[in-house]
Each structure stands twice: as C-alpha cells, then as structure tokens.
N, C-alpha and C positions, 0 to 999 in steps of 0.2 A: 939233724935238728932243723925244723923249718923256721921261717922268719918270726912267727909269733912266739915260738918257744925261745928264740934268741932274745927277743925284746923282753919277754917276761923274766928270763934269767938275768939280763942286764939290769932290769929295774930292781930285782931283789938284791943284787950285788951293790948297786949304787942307788940307794933310796933317796931321791930328791936332791942331788947336787945341782949347782947352778948350770943352766943350759940343758939339763936333762929333760927329755920328753916325759919323764915319769912324774913331773911335778903336778900340782893341783890342776884339775881341769881335764886331765887325761885319764883314761880308764886304767885301773889296776887289776889285771887279771892274774890269778895264780892257777887257774884251770882254763880249760877250753870253753866251759859253759858260761854264757852271759849271766845266768841267774846266780852264779857264784861270784859275781863281781863284788869287790869290797865296798863297804859303805863309805860314802863321803862324810865329812864332818857334819854337814847339815842333815843328811839322812840319818846319821847316828843320833844326833840331837832329837830328831823327830821320833825315832823309835824309843829313846829314853823318855821322852815326854809322854808318849802313849803308855809306856810301862808304868810311869808314875801315876798317871790318871787311873789306871786299872789296878794299881796296887801289886804289880808283878815285880818280883825281885830276881836278880841274877840267880839266886839259889833255887828258885822254882825251875828255871831253865836247866840248871845243873842236874837237879833231881830227875827231870824228864829225860834228858839226853844221856845221862851217865858220863858226861865229860867233866873236865875240871873247871873250877871257877875262873882260873886264869885264861883258859881257852874261850870261855863265854865272854869274858871281859875284852879280850883281844878282838873277837869277832864283832861285838857290838860297838867297839871303838874304831872299827875300820882297819885294823892292823892285819887281820887274817880273815879267811872265809871258811865256813863250814855249813854244808847243806843240813846236817843234823841240827845245828844250833839255829839256823835260819828257819827251818821248818817248825821247830818247837816254838820259837818266838812268834811266828806268824799265827800258829794255832792258838796260842795263849792270848794274842791280841785280837782274835776273832776274824782273821783273814783266812780265806780258803787255801792259799798257798803262798810261797815266798815271793813269787812274781807279783802278785797283787799287793803284798805289803811293800815291796820295793818300789813299784810304780806309784803307789799312793805317797810313799815317803818322798820320792823324787818330785812328784807334782806339788806336794805341800811345802817342800823345802826350797823350791825354786824361787 
C-alpha cells in the first residue's frame, strides 16, 4: 500500500478528528482520480443552487444513473464520490463534463 492509499484509508477510518489532516481545507480522495474528489460544502451548495435554478431534482439523476437516491444524496452532499452521478449531474446542468462543472463550482464558491 503506497502513501496516498494509507492516507485515504486513515481518513476514512478517522473522519475529521482534532489534529487530523483530513479536516476541512484538505482534499478528500477516495480514488486516485482528481476528478472524483468529493465536493466541499461550498461546491455542493453551488451545485444545489444550479439544480434549483434549472428545476432538476435528485430523482432525475437517479433515473438517469440507475443508482439509489441515497447514493445521489451522499455524492451531492460531499460524503461520497461517483463518476456516474457526477457525469449525469454535469450533463443535466449543461456542462460538457464533470471537470468543467467542478472547476466552475470551485471558482464560483471561492
């Protein structure tokens, strides 16, 4: 197990105790891909804002992805990550891909 895997495993076992580098401001990876980084609270709020503006519900994402409503909720609240959910959300919101949605969310939420 390399260092990044150990860090990721540690963060999942110890989610945000005092003095833990997993606290707010640090990246939460549960995969090797940066595009599957979990959303921060501000990014999540931005995505929900866009969804409200366009009239998109979690049920629409569930219908497209074939996942559960619980998974969609966890992903959009920054607790989990899923390429399938991110891709469907990006397409519904009019973005070309997940990277453009996340970069726009980070830029607007900053």
